[in-house]
N, C-alpha and C positions, 0 to 999 in steps of 0.2 A: 748521227751520233757514232761514237767510236765503238768498235766491236768489243765484247767481253774479253778480258785478258786474265791470265793467271800469273801470280808471282811465283817464280821458281823457288823450290825448297829442296832441302836435303843435300846429297853429295854433289849433284850437278850444279846447284846454285852456288855452293861453296867453291867448287872448282872454277866456275865462271867468274865469281867475284875475285878469286885469287889471281886468275889469269888477266883480268881486266884492271887489276891494281886498285880496287875499290871495295869497301865493305858495305856499299849501298845495295838495297834489294834490286834484283834484276827482274824485268817484266818482259814477257813475250807473248805473242798470240798463241792460243792453245785451243783444244777442243772445247765445246760448250760445257759449262759446269753441270753438275748433277741437277736433277729436276727441281724446279722452283715453282712455288704455288702461284696461280693466277691471283691478281689483286683487284679489289674493288676500290675505286677512288671516289670519294664523296666531298662536295664542297660544303664546308661548315660555316665559314664566313667569307664574304666577298666585299668588293668595293674598298679595299684597303690600299695603303700607299707605303710600300717598303716596310712591312711588318718584320721585325728582326727575330722575335722569339714568341713562344706560346707556352703557357703553363696551365695545369689543371688543378683546381682547388679541391679539397676533400668533399665539398658539396657538389662537385661536378661542373662548377663554373669554369669556363675557359677565359683566360686573360691574355691578350696580345697587346703589343705596343708598336706604333709606327716610329720610324727613325726621327720624324719631325717632332715627336713628343706626345702624340695622342695615344691614350689608352682606350681599348675597347674590350668589353666583357660580354660573354654569352652565357646566360644562366640556363640551366636545364629547362627545356620547353619554351624558352623565350626567344627574343630577337636580339641581335647585337646592339649594344647601347654604349655610348661614350661614358667613361669614368673621369670625372673632373680631377685635375691635378695642376698644381702651380708649377709650371715649367718655364718661368720667365728667365731663369738663369741657364737654360739648356743651350749648349753649343752644338748646333747641328750643321755640319758642313762636310761635303764629300762623303766619306765612308763612316763618319762619326755622327752620333746623335743618341737617341734612346736605343739601347742595344739589348743586352741580356736581362732577363727577368728570372728571379728565383724566389720560391716561397720558403719562409723559415720553417724549421722542423716542427715548431709548435704553432704553426699557422692557425690551426683549428681554434685555439684559445687566444692567441696573441693578435691574430689578423695582420701579422707582420710579413712584409716581403722586401726584396732587394732589387734594385736596378743598377746596371752599370751604364753610364752615360757621360757624354761630353758636358763640361761645365765652363761657364764664363761669367765672371762678375768683377768689374773694375779691371785691375791688372792681372787677375788670376784666371788662367785658362788651363784646364787639364781634363783628364778622364778620371772618374771616381765612382765608388759604389755608394749609392744613397739608400737609406732605409725609409720605409713607408708603413702606414697602416691603412687598411681599407675597411669601410663600414660594412655592416651585414648585408645591406641592400645592393652593394657593388655600384654605388653612385659617386663616391668621392674617395680619393687617395689623399692622405695627409702626410707630408714630409716630416719625419721624426729625427733625421740626423744624417751625418756622413760617416760611413763605416771605415773607409780608407780612401785616401785621395793621392794626388801627385803622380798619376800615370801620365807620361809625357804626351804632348800633342803638338802638332805643327799645323798643317793645312787641313787636317782631318783624315789624311791618308794613313792607313795602318793604325787606326784607332780602335781596332776590333777588341772586344772585351766579352769574355764568356765566363759565366758563373756556374759553379757546381757545388752544391751544399752536400755535406756528408752527415751520416747518422751520429758521428762522434762529436758534432758541434763545430767542426772546422769547415772552411770554405776554400775551394781552389778557384783561382781567377787567372784566365788566360789573357795576356796583355800584348797588344801590338807594339811594334818598335818605333812608331811615329815616323818611319822612313828617314831615320837619322843614322849615320854610319857607325858611330861608336856605341850606341845605346844597347844593342843585344848582349855585348860582352862586358858591360859596365855594371859591376855589383852595386854601384852607387845610384843606379837608375832602376826604376821599376818597369821600364819598357822592354819589350822583347823577352818577357819572362812568363813563367807560371808561378803564381804566388800561392801561399798557403797561410791562412789566417784563422784566428778564432772568430767565428761568425757572430759572437755576442759583443766582443770588445774591439775587433779590428786589429788587435795586436798580433804579432807573429805567433803562429801556432807552436805549441810545445813540440820539441824534437826536430824543428827545422834545421837544415844542414848548415846555414850560415848564422852565426850568433846575432841575436837581436834583429834579424832581418826577416821580412815576409817572403823572401825569394826561396822557391823550392827548386826550380830548374831555370836555366838560362840558355842563351844562344838561339832564340826563336825569332822568326820573322813576323808572323801575324797569325796567332792561334785563334781559330774561329770555333772550335768545338772541343769539349771535354766530356769524357764518358767513363763511368765506372763499370767495369765488366762484372755482371752479376755473379755472385758466389765467390768473388775474389777480392783482393785489395788493389788490383791493377787498374790504373787510370791511363787512358789513351787521349792524346791531344791530336786534333785535326788541324793541320797548318797549311796555309797558302804559300806556294812557291813563287819564285820570281818569273823567269821565262820558262822554267821547267821545274819539275820535282815538287809538286804538292806532296805533302807527307802525312802519314799517320805515325806518331811516335809513342812508344811505351815509356811513361815517365818514371825516372829513377831519382830518388832524393839527391840533390846536388849535381845532377847530370847536366852536361853542356851539349847542346844539340847542333853546334857547329856553324851557326849563321854569323858571319863576320864581314860585313860589307864595307870595310874601312881600309882597303889597300891605300887609298888616299883619304886620310881622316876628314878631309873637308868635302868629300863627295860620296854620295850614297851609291856604291858600286854594286849593282845587281848582277854583274857578270860573274861574280864569285859563286862557287858551289853552294847549294843550300846547306849541305853538311860538308865541312871543309877540314878533314883530319890533318892535312898538312899544316895549315895555319892555326888550327885549334887542336893540339894534341889531345887524344882521348875523346874526341867528339863522338857522340853516340849516333850510330846509323839508324835510319828510319825502318820501321816495321814494313811499311808500304810506301811506294813512291809512284807518282803518275808517269815518271819517265821524261822523255824528251820535250813534251809540251804539257802545259798546265791545263787543268779542267776547272780550277778554282773551287776546291773543296771548302765546305763551310761547317755547319753543325753536324754533330754525330751523337748516336745513341745505340744501345744494343737492343735488338728485337728479342721478344720473349713470348713464348707460347707454342704449343704443339702444332698449331695451324701453319707455322712456318716450316714444318717438316725438317728436312736436313739442314735448313738454314736457321733453325732456332738457335739463338745466341750469337748470331752474326752482328758485326758492326755495320750500322746503316749510316751513310754519310750523304748529306745534301750537297748538291753540286750546282754552282752558279753558271759559269761559262759553258760547261758541258751540258747543262739543262737536263739533269738526270738524278735519280736516286741510285747510289752505289752501295752494294752490300759486299762486305769482306768477311769471309769465313777464316777466322784466325786459328793458328795452331794452339794446342793446349797450353803451351808456355807463353803465348802471346807475342813471340819474337818473329813470327813470319805469317804469311797469308797463304792458306791452302788453295783457295779459289775466290773468284769474285763474279758478280753479275750485276747488270743494270736492267731492271724489269722494263719490259716494252711498254707497259701502261704509263710509265712516267718518263719515257725516253723522248724528250723534246715536246711532250704533249702539254705541259703546264708551264714551261719556261724555267726560269732560274729558281732553284730551291735553296733556301737559306738554312732554316732550323728544322731539326728532326727530333721529335719527343716521343718516347715510348709511353704507352698507356697501359693501365692495369689489365684491360681486356685483351691485350696482345696487339692492338692496332697501333698505328703511328699517326701523330699529328705533324704536318709539314706546313711551313710558311713559304710562300713564293715571294720573289723579290724582283719584280719586273718594272715597278713604278707606275703601272696602269692596271686597275682592277685586280690588285693582288688578293690572294686568298689564304685562308687556313683550310687545309685539306685533311681528311681522315682517310688513311690507307689501311685496308683490312685484307688479310689473306682469305681468299674465297674457300668456303667449305667444299671439300671434294665429294 
């Protein structure tokens, strides 16, 4: 696996960015970061096939979903069991299928949850957010409606979809660009965007930057993670790059993040920069970038708890191709990265890591995405 690296900050980074003619973050090898706690890694569920996400209900039940449409629940003290659900209209192909899962804010009383998934029925094929309720015994999911639909889809490539519910009743949705050249910059398409909607109605949330539109930001390639930084209103998107430059982006209302793969409008041109300020004036540069080669960043969350030591509050990112957990310690304003580390306990030892979910006790839940005996893992900082 790659050695830990630091994102340069301060005067030196600014000077280098100016000299190199780019406003992208610059990364270089550096001394090892400050001390990082040892981690304990425990298998919570096994025998899974491409589980995309995992959520924890107020009663402690864990729910995960395989890309092929299967739901699996683990109740406290029990064994993993299937949760029945009608998925006859699921479109599962390539990177698309059953993806992100989120619980409603009032789940304890409503038993309501959301999924983002591929859909196909008759001539209609898209990615959409479905609503469900689950019974108290966690044996059956009942479809109750469609919250929002119309996210573009092609072969299934770049159909990624990540949900983030907020305390104010809104929901952010990261949407892939369906590998189509004009979609990321087209305000008439929901692809290659981060959306912000009312989680009850599916309508555009109040205060959105574009009138009567759910679009919050544009110019994205394939957003795989969304995370709210604790104690702030800052939301960070984790995005997969093309041949280079996986990114972490700090979202700004109405911001354009510069992905424009349409030099030839008929061809998806992945040789263009991930953030292209020349062809997208005002494009917002990334907070963090993987640099010359991609590692395939996926889900993200913020670690929370004193056991993480100096790394308490860092952004934890699941990595697919690089097969690691990446932690980024952000500056106070969130516009740069002070340092980063990939813990040795997860460096190539469990394979591809898709989703990362912070837990109230300070641990993390991870899902692996290897396609053979995939797992839900619990990662806990070891007491010193």
